C-alpha positions as CSV (number, residue, x, y, z in Angstrom):
1,X,-73.6,280.6,331.6
2,X,-74.0,277.9,334.2
3,X,-72.5,274.5,333.9
4,X,-71.2,274.9,330.4
5,X,-67.5,274.1,330.2
6,X,-65.1,275.4,327.5
7,X,-64.1,273.0,324.7
8,X,-60.9,271.0,324.6
9,X,-61.2,270.1,320.9
10,X,-58.4,272.3,319.7
11,X,-56.1,270.9,322.3
12,X,-57.0,267.4,321.3
13,X,-56.3,268.2,317.7
14,X,-52.9,269.5,318.6
15,X,-52.2,266.3,320.6
16,X,-53.4,264.1,317.8
17,X,-51.4,266.0,315.2
18,X,-48.2,265.8,317.4
19,X,-48.6,262.1,317.7
20,X,-48.9,261.7,314.0
21,X,-46.2,264.3,313.3
22,X,-43.6,264.4,316.1
23,X,-41.7,267.2,314.5
24,X,-44.7,269.4,315.0
25,X,-44.6,270.6,311.4
26,X,-47.8,272.1,309.9
27,X,-49.6,272.3,313.3
28,X,-50.7,275.8,312.5
29,X,-52.6,274.4,309.5
30,X,-54.9,272.4,311.7
31,X,-58.4,274.0,311.8
32,X,-59.7,275.5,315.0
33,X,-63.1,274.9,316.4
34,X,-65.9,276.4,314.2
35,X,-66.8,278.8,317.0
36,X,-63.3,280.2,317.0
37,X,-63.4,280.6,313.2
38,X,-66.7,282.5,313.4
39,X,-65.5,284.8,316.2
40,X,-62.2,285.5,314.4
41,X,-64.1,286.3,311.2
42,X,-66.4,288.8,312.9
43,X,-64.2,289.9,315.7
44,X,-64.6,293.5,314.7
45,X,-68.2,293.3,315.6
46,X,-68.4,291.1,318.7
47,X,-71.8,292.5,319.7
48,X,-73.2,290.7,316.6
49,X,-72.4,287.3,318.1
50,X,-73.8,285.2,321.0
51,X,-71.4,284.6,323.9
52,X,-68.5,282.3,323.0
53,X,-69.5,279.6,325.5
54,X,-73.0,279.6,324.2
55,X,-71.8,279.4,320.6
56,X,-69.5,276.5,321.5
57,X,-72.3,274.6,323.3
58,X,-74.7,275.2,320.4
59,X,-72.1,273.8,317.9
60,X,-71.2,270.9,320.1
61,X,-74.9,269.9,320.4
62,X,-75.2,270.3,316.6
63,X,-72.2,267.9,316.1
64,X,-73.8,265.4,318.4
65,X,-77.2,265.6,316.7
66,X,-75.7,265.2,313.2
67,X,-74.8,261.6,314.2
68,X,-78.4,260.6,314.8
69,X,-80.9,263.2,313.5
70,X,-81.8,264.2,309.9
71,X,-80.0,267.5,309.9
72,X,-80.1,268.0,306.2
73,X,-79.1,271.7,306.4
74,X,-75.6,271.7,307.7
75,X,-74.7,275.1,306.5
76,X,-76.6,277.1,309.1
77,X,-77.4,277.1,312.8
78,X,-79.9,279.3,314.7
79,X,-79.3,280.3,318.3
80,X,-81.8,282.0,320.7
81,X,-80.5,283.3,324.0
82,X,-83.2,283.5,326.6
83,X,-80.8,284.7,329.2
84,X,-81.2,288.1,327.6
85,X,-84.3,290.4,328.0
86,X,-86.8,290.6,325.2
87,X,-85.9,294.2,324.4
88,X,-82.5,293.1,323.1
89,X,-81.7,291.2,320.0
90,X,-81.3,287.6,321.1
91,X,-81.7,285.5,317.9
92,X,-78.8,284.7,315.5
93,X,-78.7,282.8,312.3
94,X,-75.1,281.9,311.5
95,X,-73.7,280.7,308.2
96,X,-71.3,277.9,309.2
97,X,-69.8,277.7,305.7
98,X,-68.9,281.3,305.3
99,X,-68.5,282.0,309.1
100,X,-70.8,285.0,309.1
101,X,-74.0,286.3,310.7
102,X,-77.0,286.1,308.4
103,X,-79.7,287.4,310.8
104,X,-79.5,289.0,314.2
105,X,-82.8,290.1,315.5
106,X,-85.4,290.3,318.2
107,X,-87.4,287.3,319.2
108,X,-90.4,286.8,321.5
109,X,-91.0,284.3,324.3
110,X,-94.2,282.7,325.5
111,X,-96.6,284.8,327.6
112,X,-96.4,282.4,330.6
113,X,-92.6,282.4,330.5
114,X,-92.3,285.8,331.9
115,X,-92.5,289.5,331.3
116,X,-89.3,291.1,330.0
117,X,-87.3,288.0,330.9
118,X,-88.1,284.4,330.0
119,X,-87.9,282.6,333.3
120,X,-90.4,279.8,333.2
121,X,-90.6,277.0,330.6
122,X,-92.9,274.2,329.8
123,X,-93.3,271.3,327.4
124,X,-97.0,270.9,328.1
125,X,-99.8,271.7,325.6
126,X,-101.8,274.7,326.6
127,X,-99.0,276.1,328.9
128,X,-98.4,279.1,326.6
129,X,-94.7,279.0,327.7
130,X,-91.5,278.7,325.7
131,X,-89.6,275.4,325.6
132,X,-85.7,275.5,325.6
133,X,-83.3,273.0,324.0
134,X,-82.3,271.7,320.6
135,X,-84.7,271.6,317.7
136,X,-84.6,270.6,314.0
137,X,-86.5,272.9,311.6
138,X,-89.3,271.4,309.5
139,X,-91.5,272.4,306.7
140,X,-93.2,275.7,306.1
141,X,-96.9,276.5,305.8
142,X,-99.1,279.5,305.4
143,X,-101.0,280.3,308.7
144,X,-102.7,283.2,310.4
145,X,-99.3,284.8,310.8
146,X,-98.3,284.2,307.1
147,X,-95.3,282.1,306.3
148,X,-94.5,279.9,309.3
149,X,-91.9,277.2,310.1
150,X,-92.7,274.1,312.0
151,X,-90.2,272.9,314.7
152,X,-89.3,269.4,315.9
153,X,-88.0,269.3,319.4
154,X,-85.4,266.6,319.9
155,X,-85.0,266.7,323.7
156,X,-87.3,264.2,325.5
157,X,-89.3,265.8,328.3
158,X,-87.9,269.3,327.4
159,X,-89.4,270.2,324.0
160,X,-90.5,267.0,322.3
161,X,-94.1,268.1,322.3
162,X,-93.3,271.1,320.1
163,X,-95.3,269.7,317.2
164,X,-98.3,268.8,319.3
165,X,-98.2,272.3,320.8
166,X,-97.9,273.9,317.3
167,X,-94.6,275.7,318.3
168,X,-93.4,277.4,315.1
169,X,-91.4,280.4,314.0
170,X,-93.5,283.1,312.5
171,X,-93.6,286.9,312.1
172,X,-95.5,289.2,314.4
173,X,-96.1,292.9,314.6
174,X,-95.5,292.8,318.4
175,X,-91.9,291.9,317.8
176,X,-90.6,295.4,316.9
177,X,-88.6,298.4,318.2
178,X,-91.8,300.4,318.2
179,X,-93.5,297.9,320.5
180,X,-90.5,298.1,322.8
181,X,-90.6,301.9,322.8
182,X,-94.2,301.8,323.9
183,X,-94.1,298.9,326.3
184,X,-90.5,298.4,327.5
185,X,-90.5,294.9,326.1
186,X,-91.8,292.8,323.2
187,X,-95.2,291.3,323.0
188,X,-95.5,287.7,323.9
189,X,-96.6,284.6,322.0
190,X,-98.4,281.4,322.9
191,X,-95.0,279.8,323.2
192,X,-93.7,280.4,319.7
193,X,-90.4,282.2,319.0
194,X,-92.0,285.0,317.0
195,X,-89.7,287.3,315.0
196,X,-90.0,290.7,313.3
197,X,-92.6,290.6,310.5
198,X,-90.3,292.2,308.0
199,X,-87.6,289.6,308.6
200,X,-89.6,286.5,308.9
201,X,-89.7,285.5,305.3
202,X,-85.9,285.8,304.8
203,X,-85.2,284.1,308.2
204,X,-87.5,281.2,307.6
205,X,-86.2,280.6,304.1
206,X,-82.6,280.6,305.4
207,X,-83.2,277.8,308.0
208,X,-86.2,275.7,306.8
209,X,-86.1,272.0,306.1
210,X,-83.7,270.4,308.5
211,X,-81.3,272.9,310.2
212,X,-80.4,273.0,313.8
213,X,-82.0,275.5,316.3
214,X,-80.7,275.9,319.9
215,X,-82.9,277.8,322.4
216,X,-80.8,278.5,325.5
217,X,-81.9,279.4,329.0
218,X,-79.8,279.4,332.2
219,X,-82.7,277.8,334.0
220,X,-81.4,275.0,336.2
221,X,-84.5,272.9,335.3
222,X,-83.2,272.8,331.7
223,X,-79.4,272.6,332.4
224,X,-79.8,269.7,334.8
225,X,-82.3,267.7,332.7
226,X,-81.2,268.3,329.1
227,X,-80.3,265.0,327.4
228,X,-78.0,266.9,324.9
229,X,-76.2,269.0,327.5
230,X,-75.7,265.8,329.6
231,X,-74.0,264.1,326.7
232,X,-71.8,267.2,326.1
233,X,-70.8,267.2,329.8
234,X,-70.0,263.5,329.6
235,X,-68.0,264.1,326.4
236,X,-66.0,266.8,328.2
237,X,-65.3,264.3,331.1
238,X,-64.1,261.7,328.6
239,X,-61.8,264.2,327.0
240,X,-60.4,265.1,330.3
241,X,-59.7,261.5,331.1
242,X,-58.0,261.0,327.7
243,X,-55.7,264.0,328.3
244,X,-54.9,262.8,331.9
245,X,-54.1,259.3,330.5
246,X,-51.8,260.8,327.8
247,X,-49.8,262.9,330.4
């Protein structure tokens, strides 16, 4: 991933613990970053997880958003990795309480974002392209694709028109291994992250009503303009300054 730095949270926890307990006793009891906990829990099946840096970034953004957004569902997070081709599983629903993968599946991108790879993104109505960034899941409804889940984009200029564009999670028959076998890629949506029809109900019920969704792309237009990633980068800088001051 471009421009995404590793976390220093664990180091800061050790420093703070040492300051409060100079003897260093019980340092091993301090919790690691949630990303490390999840990776350690499922380390026997690393292919089931998104990349560690992506996971860390998603969780950092989630922690920032909790301070100012109505994230009522703090037990799960959904991650979509659009750096992967559509013929690979690139959506994860993670249980943050139990540190396990609830869903790992295929997911489509918008028809004007690209063919096998999602390379172009838009926030404009009628663009039929995907929008990256952080979202909060909303309410469900019954639409032409059956049970569907509305999404609220929280990054201004990146995905904040998701509601206006009717960007939702829904099931689709063109999101399947059979479609890939016949076409070499998934079918494409009008901008929605469509998922396999047979998994859509379970997935939507797991994440509805106020959980965090992070849609990642390595596109420079997103990485350089994302309000959330900018804040994460600034936080890393402040942490570095703090560590330099301590030593």
